[in-house]
N, C-alpha and C positions, 0 to 999 in steps of 0.2 A: 079760117077753116084749118082744122088740125091735119098736119102731114103724117105720113107713115112713121117717120122718125119720132114725132111727138106722141103718136099713139102708143109706141112701145114703152115710152117712159110713163105714160099715163096708166098703162096696165100695171106697171110696177108700183107706182106711187099710190094709185087708188085702190087697187085690189090686192097689192102685195104678192102678185103671182109672178115669181121669178121665171118659171119655166115658160109660161105663155108669153111673157115679155121678150124673152131670149128668142123663142121661135119666130115671133112676129118680126123682130128686128133683123134676124138673119135672113128671113124671106125678103124683107124690104131692101136689105143690102144687096142681095143677089139681083133683084130687079133694077136697082140703081146702077150697078156695075154694067148690066146688060144694056140698059137704055141710055145712060148718060156718060158712062165711062168710069174707069177705076180711079181717075184723078179729079173728078168733078167735086166741087164743094159739098153737094148734097151727099155724095158717097162718104166724104169726110165726116159730115155731121152723123151719119148713120154708124160709122165706125166708132165715133165718140160715144154715142148713146148705147151702142152694144157693149162697149167697154164698161160703161157704168153699170149695166145690168149684170154683166159677167162678174164684176167686182162684188156686187150685192149677192151674187150666187156663191161666192167664195173661190171662183176660178181666177186666181190672181194672175197666173202666167198668161192666160189668153186675154184677160183684161188689159194687161200691159202691152201686148202685141197690138191690140186695136187702138189704144191710146196713141201709140207711136205712129201708127198708120194715119190716124186722124190728124195729128199735128203735121206729119209730112205732106198731107194734102191741103189742109186749111192754111198753114203758114204762107206757102207761096201763092195759094189760090185766092185767098181773101186778104192776106197781109198779116204780119205778125202783130199788128195792133187792132185787129178786128175783134168785136165782141164774141164771135163764135170761137175764135182761137182762145180767148180768155176763158170761156167755159170749158174748153178741152184742157187747158192748163190747170184749172181748178180741180177737175175730176182726176187728172193724172197725179196731181199733188196728194189727193186723198189716198190714192193707191200707194204712192211712195211712203206716205206716213204709216199706212197699215203695214208695209213691209219693213218699217223701222228706219227709213232714210229721212230723218227729220230735217236736216239742213236743205236737202233737195226739195222737200215738200214746202218748206217755208218760202224758199225762192219762188216756186211756182205760184203759191197763193198770192204773194206780194206782187208778182208780175201780172197775174190775172186781175187783181184789184186795180192796179195802176192803169191797165188797158181800159177797164170800165170807166174809171174816173176821167181818163183822157177823152172818152167818147160821151161824156156827160151823163154817165150812168152810175156814178159813184154812190148814189143813194137808192139804187134800184134793187129789185128782188135778186137779180143775179149777183149784185155786189154783196147783198146780205149773206149769200151762200159762201162767198169768199171770206167774209168777216167771221162767219160761224166756224169755217175750217181753220182759220188762223187762231181763233179762240180755242178750238179743240187741240190744236198743236201745242199751244202754250199750256193747256191743261196737262197734256202728256208730259210736258217738260217740267211740270211742277211750278210754273210761273202763274200763280193764282190771281194776283191783281190784274195782270194783263189779260188773263182769261176772262175775268168778270167784265172788263171794259169792252172787249170784242164781242162777247155774248150780248152785252147790254146794247151795243150799237146795232147788232143784227136784229135784236127784238124790236127796237124802235122802228126799224124799216118794215118788218113784218106787220106790226101792229097798225102802222100808218097806212100801209098799202092794202092789207087784207082784212084787218080787224082781228078779233081774238078767237072767234069760233071757227077756226080753220086749222087743218093739220100742221101747216108750216109754222104757224105761230105757237101751236102746242109744242112742236119740236124745240122751238126757241126757249119756251118756258121750262121745258125739261132740261135743257142745257144749263140754264141759270141755276136750277135746282141742284144739279150735280156739282157745280163749283161752290155753291153755298155749303153743301155737305163737305166738300174737301177743305173748306175754310173752317170747319168745325161748327158751323151754324146749322145744325142738323134739323132743328124744328122749322126753320124758314125753308131749308132745302126740301124737307118732306112736304110742306104746304105747296111749294111750286110743283113738285112732281105729281102730287094728287090732283092739282088743277089741270096739269097736262094730260093725265090719264082720263080725267072726266071729259075733256074736249075730244080726245081720241075716241073714247067710247061712244060719243055722239056723232062722230064724223067718219069713223073707220069700221070695217067689219071686225067682229069679235076676235078673229084669229089673224089680224093684220100684224106684221113684224114690228111696226111702230109701237103697238100696245105692248108687245113683248119687251121691247127695249126699255120703256118707262117702268114696266113691272120689275125688270131687273134692277133698275136704279132704286126703286122703292124697297125692294127686298134687301138691298145692301144696307140701307139706313135702318130698317126694322131689325135686321140681324145684329148690327152694331149697338142697337139700343136694347139688347137682351130680349127681343121679341122674336126669338128664333123660329117658333112655329109659324108665325105670320110671314116671316121672311122666306121660309122654305116654301110655303104655299105660293107666294109670288114667283119665286124662282121656278117651281115645278110648272106653273102655267106658262111662263115665258119659254121654258125648255120645250114644252109640247108644241108651242107655236113655231119656234125657230126650227125644230127638227122636222115638223110637218111641211113648212113652207120653204125652207132653205136646204134641208137635208141633214142627215145625222152627223156628217163630218164637217159641217160648216164652222167657221171660226167663232161665230156667236154662240153656237152650241157649246163650244169649248169654254168660252168665257162664263156662260151660266153654269156649266159643270163645275168649274173652279169655285164659283160662289157657293153652289150647293154643298161642295165638299167642305168649305169653311163653316157653313151653317150646321152641317151634320156633326162636324168635329166639336163645335160649341155646344151642340145638343147631346153630346156623349154617345154618338152612334159611330164608332170608329170604322166599322165594316163599310157602311155606306159612304163615309167620308173618303176612305181609301179608294173605293170604286170610282167616285167622281173625280178625285185627283188623277187617277190613272187615265180615265177617259179624256180629261182636259189635256193632259200631257201628251197623249197619243195624237190628238187632233192638232195641237200646236206644232209638235215636232213634224208631223206629216205636211201640214199646210204652210207653215211659216219657217220651219227649220230649227235646228238645235240651239242656235245662238240668238234667236229672236227674243225681244224684251218680254213678250207674253209667255214664252217658254220659261224665262227666268222668274216670272211672277209665280207660275205654278210650282216651280222647284223651291222657291222661297217659302211659299205657303205649306208645301208638303214637308219641308224641313222643320217648320214650326210644329206641324202635326206629329211627326216622328219624334221630336223632342218630348212632346207632352205624353206620348205613349211609351216612352222609356228607351226608344232606339237612338240613343244620343250620339253614338259614333256615326251612324248613317246620316243623322240629322246634320251633324257638323260638316261632313263631306259635301252633302247636298247644298247646304247653305253657302259654302265656299264657292261652289259652281254658280249658284244664283247671283252671288255678289259680283263674280267676274263678268257674267253676262250683262248685268245692269250697269256696271261701270263702263263696259264696252259700248253698249247700245244707247244708254241714256246720259252717261257722264257722271263724274263724281258728285257734282253739285245738284243732285236731284233727290227729292224726299223718298222715293221708293228705293234708291240706292242706300240711303240712310237706313231704311227699314231692313234691308238685307244685312247691313253692318250689325244692326241690333239683333237680328235672328241668329247670325253666326256667333255673336258675342254671348248670347244666352246659352247656346249649345256649348260653347267653351266653358262658361261658368258651371254648367252641369257636369263637365268633365274635370272641374276644379282647376282649370287652366286660367286662373284669374289674371295673371300678368299679361296674357295675350288678349283677353276679353276687354280689359280696361281701356286701352287706346282706341279700340273699335267703338266702344260706347261713347267715349269722349268725343270722337270725330262725328259719330252719328248725331250727337247732341248739337254740335256746332253746325252741321249741315241742316238739321231741322230748323235751327234758329234763323239761319240765313235764307232758307227757302219757304218756311211756313210762318216765320215771325216768332218773336220771343214768348208770346202768350198762347200759342197753339197747344192743345192737349197732348200732342205727340212729344212736345218738349218736356212737359211734365212727366210723361210715362218713361221716357228714356233716362231722365234724371233719377227716377225711382230705381230703375234697373242698375244704373251706374252706382247709386248709393249702396245697393246690395253688394256689388263687386268690390267697391272701395272698403266696405266693412270687412269683407273676407280677407282683404289685403292688410287689415289693421289700420287703415287710414280713416279713423273715426271722424276727425274734424272735417275732412273733405266730404265724407258721407253725410254729415250733418248739413253742410252747405247745399249739397244736392237736394236733400229732402226739404230743406227750407224753401228752395226755389220751386220744387214740385208742389208743395203746399200752396205757395203764392199763385202759381199758374192755375191750379185746379179750383182754388177759391175764387179767383177773379173770373174764371171762364164758366164754371159750373155752379158755384155757390155750394149749397148743401148737396153733396153727391158722394157716392161710395168711393170714388177716386180721392176726393178730398179727405174723407175719413181714413182711408188706408194710408195716405201719405202722412197725415198727422200721427197715426198709430205707429208707423215705422220710425218717424222722427222722434217720438217719445222713447222708443226702445234705444235709439242711439244716444239720446241725451242722458238717459240713465247710465248707460255704459261710460259716458264721459263725466259721471258723477255730478250731474246737474239735475237733481230730482225735482226741484221746483219748476223748472222749465219743462221737464219731462211731464209732470203732472198737468201743466196747462195744455200741452199738445195732446196728451191722452184724453183729457176731459173734452177737448174740442172734438176729437174723433168719436168718442162715446156719444156726445150730444148729436152729431150728425147721424150716426147709425140709428139712434133711438127715434130721431125725427123722421127718418125714412122707413121706420118699422122693420128694419133688418133683423133677421134671426139667423141662427146657425153658426158656421165656422168663423166667419169674419167677425161677428159680434163677440163670439167666445174668445177669439184671439185678442180682441181689444180689451175685453173685461179682464182677461188673464194678465195682460200687460199692465192694465190699470191697477189691478191688485198688487202686483210686484212693486210698482212705483209707490203706491200708498204705504205698502209695508216698509219700504226703504226709508220713508219719512216717519216711521214709528207708529203709524196708525193701523195696528193690527186688526182691530175689530172691523173697521171699514174695509180693509183689505180682504178679510174673510168673506164679507158680503159679496164683493166683486168676484172673488175666485169661486165661491159656491154657485153663483149665477152662471159663471163661465162653464163650470163643470156640468151644470144642468143642461146648458145649450149643447155641449159636446155629447153628453150622454143621450140626449133626445134627438140628435141629428143623424143624418146619413152621409156616408162618404167622408167621415172625419178621419184625418190622418193621425197616426199613432204619436208622432212627434208633438203635435199641438196638445193632445190629450195628456201625454206624459209630462210636458212642461207645466201644464196647469195643475196636475196632481202634486208635483214636487213643490210648486209655489204654495199650494194650499196646505200641504204637509208642514212646511216651514212655519206658516202662520199659525196653524193649530198647535205646533210645539211651543211657539212663543206665547200663545194664549194659555198654555198649560195642559192641553188635552193631548197627552203623549200617546194614549192608545189610538186615538183617531189619526194622529200624525203617523204612527207606525203602519196603520192600516192603509192610509193613502200612499205611503212610500212603497209598501209592498205591492200595491196595485200598479204603481208606476214602473217598478222594476220588472214586473211581469210583461210589460209591453216592449215590443221591438221598436227602437227608435229609427224611424225612416229619415231619409235625407231631404224629403220634399215638403217638410212641414211649414206651417205658417210661422211668422217671426214672433213667437212667444218667448218671454223672458223667464228665466229661473233666477230669482234673486239670491 
């Protein structure tokens, strides 16, 4: 028979109704205090369950108060090694993790699991919750292999005890999907998340917060895979659910607002992006504080957005604050701390402070390798950025080595992908500067082959064609160079959002080729057109031979 304490959690879990669950448990708690006394174990269980509901509602201060009262009652009343005490420790650990106290949370999770194991419940559903929380903690700490192991252990328990067509197992599948995504295995991650969503939609109401959570995770993958419109649709549905069920100021509303800001920034809607960044920042500062890791995340993302919109000085200052917060809350050896190093470094590069940017990028690369593994895409991306910085410092050999590594990472991980093509194209440019035109041609041809196989058009293909033409021209094959450069110019003339630096470089390269081919009038016309352009600083890496 279900008790009043159990009914409160059932209202939360089944219906997702935080307000009704809170009212029910507060009413039951009042009855228990009146009938059994303030120190009775039943009262302790009600404090614990109410704390869990208050945490779900985003009222962290009240939740902490009730978790403490629960442990003060249950530990002496039932014993420090009783399963009910273990459940309270597990819930309190979740709260402390949310508040950013990771060491405390880890200790509580491990103690909770040890109690259950000592009581012969080490493979129970209660133990699976502790396993899940330990996995989530490791995920927050960037320890992905440990995360995958704990999530996998929890899933085995849920599947064995409950089967697959239940919400708890769907939640476990969702968790595995998130770590696969973090490991760069996005296709597998998306498949797991879509499976979890399908189960939730068969077993939960359409506006249940569990559905919103998995929609948020799916949106993140779709957005990163250049499917911004689909990602935004997932985020907007999740936001409506969270705001309706949990309130406009809930932490989860802040998290989805941050994701929506990134998606709108990627979709070239800066006004909406800034709106959602500001909304997320306000929620996190109010609910979690100025120095919480989530606040640092929004500041880091907002700094990247400001950089892309030209507010470089503001971006640099904000990225510095984000890095300080992440170092303080997550530690130096964490991948998101490395992301903040990279964000700050890119802002410094935009300010032409290359000597300050280089050590940050070098350290970010080292942290990514240690925490993500040497073949993770973030390792390739940071080496691309480091190469650009080293090139600006005149260290071309070091830049070549970085780009060679980026090519290897992207080729091994993605195969034919735009990142692979871009890395090869940048490598070709450096190799030509080092007077290695044959190697440059191989890299350029590899880049061009990938772009064509993917059906890419526009600025990226044009930059590659322009570089290819410059390399072929340096090898004395002007007729072939002319073909590449004319195709590049056609792509640039027919595209939108093309920067003037890329266009000017292509015009100058083609002018030189036309001059070498003897068409001086065409060369003069192209050069005059190039001279009429204002060379911007943010152009693609096109060469002028």
